C-alpha positions, 0 to 999 in steps of 0.5 A: 665280123665276129659274133659274142654274146648274142651280137655281131662285133666287127674286128680290124684286119690287117693285110689279107685273109687266110685263102684256105689250104690244100689236101693234107690228109685223106680218109681210106675205108676198105681201101677206097679213098671217100674223102680229103682234109684241106689245110695248111702247114709250115715246118721251121727249122732250128734257126727259124727258116722255112723249111717246108710248108703247104697251103697258106702260111703267111695269111693270118688265122686264129690259132686259138688255144695254140697261144696260150703258152706264149699268152703265159709268157706275157703273164709272168713278164706282167708280174705273175708269180705262182707257187709250183711250175705245175700251176704255170702248166695248168695257165698254159692248158686247155686241160680236161676238166678232170678232178686234178685240173679243177682242184688246181684251178680252185686252189688257185682262186682260193689262194688268191681270195676269188670265188669261181664267180670271177673267172669269166669263162662260161660253165661247162662239163669235163671235155673227157668221156669218163671224167663228164660221166663222173661228173654226172653220175655224182648229181653235177653239172657244168662249172667255171672251173671245170671249163678248159681255159679255166687255167688261163682264166685264173692265171689272167686274174692273179696277173691283174692283182700282181700288177694292180690292174682291175680285175674287172673286165679283164678279158677285153681287149682294151684291158692293160692285162690284154695289152700286154698279152698282145704285146707278147704274142707280136714279140714272139711271133715276129709280126702284129696281130692282124686280127682281134676276135672273141675266143669260145672262152670269152677272152680275146684271140689274137690272128697271126699266120701259121708262120708266126705261130711256128716262130712263136713256139720254137722262141718258146722252147729256145728262150734262155734260162731264167727267162719267161718262156724258159719257165713256160716250157719247162712246166709244160714239159715237167707236167703235160697232163695238165696241159692236156689231160687223160688222152689228150694228144698234146699231152702224148706227145710231150711224154712221148717226144723228148723236149717237145713242146705241143699244144692244140688248138680249137678249129683243127690247129696245132703247134709243136716244137723241140729246140735245136730242131725246129717248129710245126704249126698247122690248120685243117680247114674244116676244124676237124680233128682226125687229121690233125695228129697224122699231118703233124707226124709227117711234118715233125718226120720232116725235121728229122724226128722219130719215136715210137709216139710218132708212130702211134699218132700217124695214122687215125683208125676207121672202125666198120662193124667194130673193127679196123677198115682203114684210117685217116693218114697224111698225104702231105 
């Protein structure tokens, strides 16, 4: 059962459920291991074969926002047309709610003759501390356009208008838009969706395996020129700040690793792929963010990738008295 809008909403599960992972990262303070983070990770080579893995990589998980680039492909295929590639990057984003993000979402809605109230995502404040403080200092508060999924929701609304579908209930799983997006996710993942839940933004979240998630991202970055997949990957690479924002790890990775497309998701999920090299997808079982990038770096290095940005993400410092006294680091 899933809970949404104050009620428990049942979902149908096909096949096995996620059994949990293995220790992937350790928390070391003053030379003492004080904790472990468990999870699952899969590494695919350029041909899509499993090169390495740990934990449960075949049972379904909710990829959360790591699925957004694939959903953006489905929107383009359904008729979404945008004036600029930057807008497409925003549709695939979990943006930080910074002013540039809000302005662009607002412009997309205004250009389609829609008000902010058309967005089904809930009002929120910016994710980043500086942007959040700026809004509060100016006397502002939560808005739907500041919510990190507002770019995706704006894209969904514009897709409905382009396809001639009703915008009423566009977020419901039975809506033709969501059926089309599900078809796209299944195609790119190479497996059926195992469960449909309600994401934090109110739109459907589709369960696939980590192997399916990595496969989907590998197919995204390997898509032929002129295809919807190629357009989404190119937009994300060109405008990584719109995909995340200031300090976002997927933004930083795409800026520092040539050719990479990366997307984080809630509950400790992240996927990344480099054309001609391979793809990675992982989930941290307890949903923690701090071990996510060290484990991702370890996985990417198994593909032979190296760049200064990887060294920067390989360890997350732990502080004691305001100075570094340890780190969270991958053990896999």
